[in-house]
ZAMIDREN-919996 format. One record per residue: residue number from 1; residue in one letter; x, y, z of N, C-alpha, C in turn. Coordinates in steps of 0.02 Angstrom, whole numbers, m for minus. Each point is the difference from the previous one (the first is absolute). Layout:
<atoms>
num residu n_px n_py n_pz ca_px ca_py ca_pz c_px c_py c_pz
NUM a X Y Z X Y Z X Y Z
...
</atoms>
This chain:
<atoms>
num residu n_px n_py n_pz ca_px ca_py ca_pz c_px c_py c_pz
1 m m1816 187 909 6 m74 17 m69 m31 2
2 t 23 m69 m27 m61 m36 m1 22 m75 34
3 t m35 m31 35 m1 m52 30 m41 m66 m14
4 g 35 m54 15 m42 m68 m21 14 m54 45
5 s m45 m38 3 13 m68 50 m34 m67 m23
6 c 25 m45 33 m30 m72 m32 m65 11 43
7 l m32 m63 3 m62 m9 31 1 m1 75
8 c 48 m34 24 7 m10 86 40 49 23
9 g 24 50 m36 46 52 22 70 m10 19
10 d 14 m56 3 66 m21 12 57 38 m37
11 i m17 15 m53 47 25 m58 m24 68 m26
12 t 35 62 7 m27 65 m23 62 28 m41
13 f m11 62 m44 53 21 m32 m26 74 m15
14 e 39 39 m32 m21 66 m23 35 17 m64
15 v m30 46 m39 27 23 m63 m9 79 2
16 s 68 29 m13 13 65 5 12 38 m60
17 g m14 m44 m54 6 45 m69 m60 m38 m46
18 p 2 37 m54 m45 m9 m52 m18 m68 m30
19 i m59 m23 m11 m17 m65 m42 14 8 m71
20 t 50 m41 m10 28 32 m80 m47 m44 m52
21 q m43 m60 12 m35 m29 m39 m43 m47 37
22 m m54 m23 m30 m51 m26 40 m39 m54 m39
23 t 3 m47 m10 m25 m53 m57 m46 m56 34
24 h m64 m21 m30 m25 m56 13 26 m62 m35
25 c 21 m61 25 42 m48 m25 m48 m57 m8
26 h m7 m40 m65 m37 m54 10 36 m54 m21
27 c 69 m5 24 26 m63 m23 m12 m61 52
28 t 20 m52 m21 m36 m61 43 26 6 62
29 m 67 11 m7 54 m14 85 m40 68 57
30 c m19 68 m37 m30 37 41 m61 m18 27
31 r m48 m40 m37 m66 m16 10 12 m59 49
32 k 33 m43 m21 14 m57 50 25 27 85
33 e 39 37 m5 31 20 58 m48 43 34
34 h m41 49 m21 m46 38 28 m58 m35 37
35 g m19 m45 m63 m64 m38 0 m59 66 m35
36 s 24 38 m39 m52 48 m23 9 m15 m72
37 m m51 54 m25 m11 m4 m65 56 44 m54
38 f 44 37 45 56 32 m21 29 44 55
39 a 61 10 m3 47 42 54 m1 64 m14
40 t 7 45 31 19 66 m10 61 24 46
41 y 56 21 m48 73 15 39 0 64 m25
42 a 30 31 50 22 71 m4 74 3 20
43 e 36 37 m46 85 5 m15 22 46 39
44 v 46 m6 37 26 51 41 86 8 m11
45 a 35 54 0 73 m15 4 15 m24 83
46 a 52 m55 m17 36 m23 63 20 47 62
47 k 21 61 m28 31 48 58 m82 31 39
48 d m54 m3 m41 m57 30 26 m45 m45 54
49 f 31 m71 3 m49 m59 32 58 m19 62
50 a m49 m15 55 34 m17 65 m39 m53 46
51 w 17 m47 16 m37 m33 59 5 13 52
52 t m74 15 50 15 34 54 m15 m56 59
53 k m21 m48 m20 m20 m62 53 5 m62 m35
54 g 27 m53 33 m8 m81 m14 40 m27 m63
55 e 38 46 m30 37 m30 m57 20 m66 14
56 d 22 m26 54 24 m61 15 m58 m50 m4
57 k m70 12 m1 m42 m46 m1 m25 m13 m72
58 i 37 18 m53 m13 m6 m55 25 m53 m31
59 e m23 m40 m30 9 m62 m38 m7 8 m72
60 t 44 m54 m43 22 20 m61 m3 m67 m48
61 f m33 9 m58 m1 m53 m45 22 25 m68
62 k 49 m39 m26 31 12 m58 m46 m19 m69
63 s m27 48 m36 m54 m15 m41 38 m15 m79
64 s 61 42 1 23 1 m73 75 22 9
65 d 36 m4 m50 74 24 m5 11 71 40
66 i m61 41 m16 13 70 m8 m33 33 80
67 l m48 m45 22 m40 24 51 m11 m49 63
68 d 3 34 60 m26 m46 56 m51 30 25
69 r m53 m35 9 m68 21 39 6 m8 63
70 r m25 53 31 m2 8 79 m60 m14 40
71 f m10 m12 50 m69 m7 41 16 m4 65
72 c m55 31 44 14 5 78 m29 m92 14
73 g 50 m16 35 m9 m61 33 m49 m18 56
74 t m32 43 17 m50 m7 49 m71 13 m40
75 c m19 50 m44 m60 3 m14 m14 m20 m90
76 g 59 1 m31 3 m19 m68 3 69 m58
77 s m6 57 31 m11 56 m39 66 3 m55
78 v m8 17 m64 63 m2 m36 30 68 11
79 m 60 m7 9 45 58 12 35 30 m49
80 p 17 68 7 38 35 m64 70 m46 m15
81 s 16 0 m58 70 m33 m22 35 38 m52
82 t 46 m25 m18 51 38 m48 33 m57 m37
83 e 8 18 m82 65 m41 m25 42 m4 37
84 h 56 m52 m12 45 m15 10 57 64 1
85 d m14 50 m33 51 54 6 m25 54 47
86 g m59 m21 33 m18 56 53 m38 49 m17
87 e m4 20 m68 m46 53 m32 m41 m7 m40
88 p m72 21 m14 m22 46 60 m34 m65 56
89 v m51 33 29 m27 m27 57 m72 m9 m26
90 y m34 m71 m10 m59 m9 m18 m45 m16 54
91 i m48 50 13 m42 4 62 m77 m31 m9
92 p m12 m42 22 m75 m37 m10 m59 59 31
93 a m31 35 m51 m44 66 28 m50 m16 50
94 g m20 m69 0 m44 m9 54 16 9 71
95 l 70 7 5 34 m8 65 m6 87 34
96 f m9 43 m54 3 79 30 m57 m3 55
97 v 25 40 44 m38 32 52 m39 44 m8
98 d 45 61 m15 m24 65 m35 m21 0 m58
99 d m33 55 m24 m28 20 m66 64 18 m44
100 i 2 m17 m71 54 16 m31 m33 38 m51
101 v 43 51 m45 m16 28 m49 7 m39 m61
102 a 43 m45 m13 1 m39 m66 m50 m46 m18
103 r m5 m10 m53 m56 m52 m37 28 m33 m43
104 a m16 m60 m14 29 m47 m55 m8 28 m66
105 d 55 m8 m34 m3 26 m62 7 m53 m68
106 a m3 m56 7 0 m56 m47 m27 m66 53
107 h m10 m45 m47 m17 m75 6 64 m28 m28
108 i 46 m47 33 39 m41 m33 m11 m76 6
109 f 40 m41 m44 m7 m65 m8 m79 m18 m8
110 v m30 39 m37 m66 m25 m15 m6 m60 m49
111 g 49 m19 m27 13 m62 m48 m2 m56 53
112 s m3 m2 73 m1 m43 29 m51 3 60
113 k m51 46 m12 m54 17 42 m49 m68 m6
114 a m39 m10 61 m52 m47 m15 m46 16 m65
115 e m10 m68 m42 m42 28 m47 m65 22 5
116 w m28 m33 65 m62 35 7 m11 59 29
117 y 39 29 18 14 71 30 m7 50 m55
118 e m42 42 15 7 64 m52 23 60 38
119 i 54 49 m35 15 60 24 m44 50 m17
120 q m20 32 39 m60 53 m9 17 78 m19
121 d 63 12 35 20 68 m6 37 12 m70
122 d 29 62 m14 15 27 m61 87 0 m3
123 l 17 m4 51 78 m11 13 40 m26 m56
124 p 52 6 m24 49 m28 m50 4 m86 28
125 q m3 m36 m43 21 m63 20 51 m30 m51
126 f 52 m33 46 60 m34 m37 m8 m69 3
127 e 22 m51 m46 9 m59 9 39 m25 54
128 e 56 34 7 55 m23 56 14 57 37
129 y 58 33 4 5 55 32 m3 63 m46
130 t 2 63 25 m7 51 m32 55 9 m52
131 d 63 m20 17 60 8 m42 22 m73 m29
132 p m25 m3 m61 13 m73 m38 73 m26 13
133 a 48 36 22 64 m29 8 3 m35 66
134 d m42 3 48 18 m28 69 m27 m65 m11
135 p 46 m52 39 0 m69 m17 m77 m35 17
136 s m28 m44 m22 m62 m32 15 24 m71 38
137 v m48 m2 40 5 m68 44 m57 m44 m3
138 e 19 m46 m20 m70 m57 m16 2 m48 72
139 y m75 m17 m4 m23 m31 64 m48 m46 m21
140 e m1 m65 25 m43 m56 m27 m22 m9 73
141 s m83 m23 m5 m32 m16 52 28 m60 37
142 k m2 m12 60 21 m66 30 m48 m45 30
143 s m75 25 m5 m42 m32 42 m19 m69 m23
144 q m6 m12 m75 m23 m62 m20 m51 m23 28
145 a m54 30 m17 m83 m22 21 m20 m65 m35
146 a m38 m28 36 m36 m51 m44 m34 17 m51
147 e m33 m52 m45 m38 25 m49 m77 5 30
148 g m22 55 m12 m72 14 14 m10 40 58
149 t 63 9 26 8 54 55 29 72 m6
150 v m4 50 38 30 71 9 57 m12 41
151 g 62 14 m33 54 m13 50 33 75 m1
152 g 52 m9 61 35 55 23 59 m3 40
153 g 31 44 14 63 m10 50 45 67 10
154 c 42 m13 22 37 60 31 62 6 m53
155 l 39 43 12 53 36 m69 57 m67 14
156 c 12 m23 51 57 m46 1 m4 m77 m14
157 g m72 m11 m8 m34 m64 m5 m5 m48 62
158 a 26 25 62 0 m45 62 m80 m2 5
159 v m29 45 m11 m82 m18 15 m50 8 m55
160 a m38 m53 4 m41 m12 m61 m67 m19 21
161 f m51 12 m37 m64 m22 27 m59 m6 m59
162 e m57 m13 m7 m47 m16 m43 m71 6 31
163 y m45 19 m52 m75 m16 24 m33 1 m64
164 t m63 m23 20 m57 m26 m59 m50 53 2
165 g m33 m12 m52 m61 46 1 22 81 m9
166 v m57 46 24 18 59 m3 2 34 63
167 p 28 67 m2 0 33 73 m70 9 21
168 e m8 5 60 m74 33 26 m1 67 m12
169 f 58 49 m6 m6 59 m19 66 28 m2
170 i 19 48 m44 63 27 15 m15 79 2
171 m 55 20 50 m8 85 15 69 37 m18
172 n m5 59 m6 47 41 m7 1 43 64
173 c 41 m9 47 m4 32 60 54 64 7
174 h m7 55 27 31 48 1 16 35 70
175 c m8 m39 43 19 23 83 58 m10 1
176 s 27 51 51 68 10 22 41 m69 1
177 r m29 m48 31 14 m52 32 26 m47 m70
178 c m52 m6 m38 29 m43 m64 46 27 m37
179 r m16 77 m12 64 42 m28 69 m19 30
180 r 4 0 53 61 m12 45 34 m74 2
181 a m57 m40 4 9 m83 m11 37 m21 m70
182 k m30 34 m46 9 m16 m77 64 51 m23
183 s 3 63 34 48 53 m9 m19 10 m78
184 a m70 19 m20 m22 14 m68 m67 36 6
185 a m19 21 m57 m54 38 2 m68 m8 33
186 h m11 m84 2 m45 m29 21 5 m65 9
187 a m35 m30 41 7 m78 m10 m63 m21 m48
188 t 9 m64 m27 m59 m43 m36 4 m68 20
189 n m58 m9 34 m1 m76 29 m58 m17 m12
190 a 11 m71 m19 m43 m49 m24 m26 m43 62
191 f m53 m6 8 m26 m44 67 m36 m61 m21
192 i 45 m61 25 m14 m77 m26 m39 m46 57
193 k m49 m25 m1 m14 m46 49 50 m54 12
194 p 22 m14 62 51 m56 30 m6 m54 m36
195 e m62 m36 m16 m5 m48 m22 25 m12 m84
196 y 6 50 m19 35 15 m77 68 11 10
197 f 32 24 51 60 16 m17 59 m50 47
198 k 47 m7 m42 56 m45 37 75 26 m3
199 w 43 m13 42 73 15 m16 34 m65 m37
200 t 28 29 m50 41 m68 m25 67 m9 24
201 r 30 49 13 62 15 23 12 59 63
202 g 56 m21 39 28 71 46 m58 19 44
203 e m50 m32 25 m37 33 54 42 21 53
204 d 49 m28 11 46 m3 65 49 66 m7
205 h m3 21 m69 42 73 m3 m48 54 5
206 v m71 m7 11 m36 55 11 5 21 62
207 r 9 92 4 13 24 62 m84 38 3
208 i m19 14 66 m57 28 m4 m2 55 50
209 y m5 63 m14 1 54 46 m67 10 18
210 k m14 22 52 m56 19 20 m3 79 32
211 l m32 40 m11 1 61 16 m28 10 68
212 p 36 19 60 m27 2 72 m68 25 m6
213 e m4 62 m23 m54 41 6 m66 m15 m21
214 a 10 m55 m71 m53 m14 m30 m42 m53 14
215 e m65 1 3 m24 m65 4 6 m62 m36
216 r 7 21 m77 6 m60 m41 72 13 m52
217 f 16 58 m2 50 14 m52 77 m29 15
218 g 17 m34 m60 65 m46 4 30 11 m60
219 h 61 m27 m19 33 m1 m50 45 m67 1
220 a m7 m46 m55 40 m58 m8 45 14 m47
221 f 69 m14 5 52 m3 m51 47 m55 2
222 c 40 m19 m52 47 m32 4 78 10 24
223 d 11 m40 37 59 8 62 59 2 m45
224 t 5 m14 m52 67 m3 m42 2 64 m49
225 c m55 23 m37 m2 48 m43 m42 65 16
226 g m39 m20 61 m41 52 5 m54 12 m36
227 s m20 m34 m51 m57 8 m48 m81 m9 52
228 s m44 43 m6 m66 m7 23 m29 m65 m33
229 v m21 m39 51 m31 m70 m12 m72 m6 38
230 p m47 m51 m19 m51 m9 26 5 2 86
231 r m71 35 26 6 m14 71 m72 m38 16
232 w m5 m42 46 m56 m19 28 10 m32 70
233 s m58 24 39 m3 0 84 m51 m64 10
234 e 23 m43 49 m50 m46 6 m67 21 14
235 g m42 m29 m27 m67 14 15 m37 59 m55
236 a 41 31 m38 m14 60 m38 m37 m29 m62
237 p m57 26 m23 m35 m18 m55 35 0 m69
238 v 54 44 m7 43 m5 m63 76 3 m3
239 v 25 m18 m51 87 16 3 4 72 m43
240 n 39 36 32 22 74 m30 45 m20 m42
241 v m10 m5 m66 63 m14 m53 12 67 m38
242 p 61 30 17 32 64 m43 2 m20 m71
243 v m47 32 m49 m12 3 m62 70 0 m48
244 g 57 25 33 60 7 m48 35 m65 6
245 s m6 m42 64 33 m55 8 m28 m69 m47
246 i m61 17 m39 m44 m43 m45 35 4 m68
247 d 11 m71 m24 22 0 m64 m58 m17 m57
248 g 0 35 m49 m53 2 m41 m67 39 30
249 d m57 m23 m22 m71 38 26 m30 m21 56
250 p m16 46 38 m18 m21 65 m71 m25 m3
251 g m37 m11 m49 m59 m3 m1 m69 34 18
252 g 24 68 11 m42 53 17 28 64 m15
253 r m41 59 28 17 67 m25 m11 32 68
254 p 38 50 22 m20 54 55 m62 17 8
255 k m45 m1 44 m57 17 8 m12 83 36
256 a 50 20 17 6 68 17 61 32 25
257 h 8 63 9 59 35 24 m27 11 72
258 i 39 m18 68 m40 12 54 63 40 51
259 f m28 33 44 45 46 40 41 52 m39
260 v m38 22 m48 26 47 m36 15 69 39
261 g m21 m2 43 m13 60 57 79 11 13
262 s 39 m57 8 67 m10 26 43 m20 m60
263 k m11 26 m63 46 m31 m43 55 60 m9
264 a 53 m31 m22 59 44 m21 m13 64 m32
265 c 42 50 26 m15 68 m29 19 m15 m74
266 w 52 m19 m29 31 m7 m51 m33 m47 m53
267 y m56 m43 25 m38 m48 m53 m79 29 1
268 e m25 1 m58 m70 6 m15 m26 m75 m24
269 p m44 m34 31 m29 m50 1 m39 m6 m76
270 p 1 m32 m48 m35 12 m59 m73 m19 9
271 e m34 9 m52 m100 5 5 m16 m59 m23
272 n 50 m70 7 m17 m52 m24 m44 m48 46
273 a m10 27 59 m45 m45 54 m17 55 44
274 p m58 m20 43 m20 63 32 42 14 57
275 h 0 50 25 41 35 47 m44 2 68
276 f 37 m14 53 m35 3 63 55 40 64
277 e m12 53 23 33 19 48 28 m43 55
278 e m33 m43 36 15 m55 39 m9 m58 m24
279 m m25 m58 39 m19 m66 m9 m85 0 m26
280 p m9 m11 m61 m79 5 m1 m25 m56 32
281 t m72 10 26 m29 m53 31 m33 m52 m54
282 g m41 m48 18 m42 m43 m29 60 m42 m57
</atoms>
């Protein structure tokens, strides 16, 4: 038995059978929804999946003719979903509470990955699905940033933003909170000075969940589609921008992998940046 949960714990589930396939997805829609550089989904048979708490708290956004994307209405974690025939169940691997035996066996939709992002492992790569017969889904950015700025937004287009200049820094965070919030292997966040950042649309659509036991940690998401979006608290020195929500080059590269002591058992961070067990000082 394997269990999983959203960030706030309102929604939980269990898996009683094997994971049949596990892939890293680089499609634009998954990057937008999760706010991460890629999403990792574990597939299980519908008969082996069950909600154990909070199914009534799930909100849904129809992203295409074949898939409804689900998210927790309280904290914004991306929830398991199915195609309209109900089979299989796609589970965002960042939600797993327990260790799992499965490991990713491929990268899919690498034709849609961020141009500046480099895949570091030797897993097979597919331009779209592993099965070329599966239908492709097109997506176009809705952010429409001004010339000379870096723009981004959510999947449905309700929320959009832009910033000028370059990030103060970018980090890959592997802490359990970030993994649960992004429902992914890790978060990749760009930190922008507030004076260089502005909302261009839909700030009133942004929900912010503050983790009660944390001094600073929170998660911002679009109330319509659940996509992870920038978060800023009054007086904070930087705006936290999920890199997956950005269209184009963010203007910097991750400086480090942090909190690797809490990383997912099923993911090994590449050696493309320094590793720190927790938060580095200095």
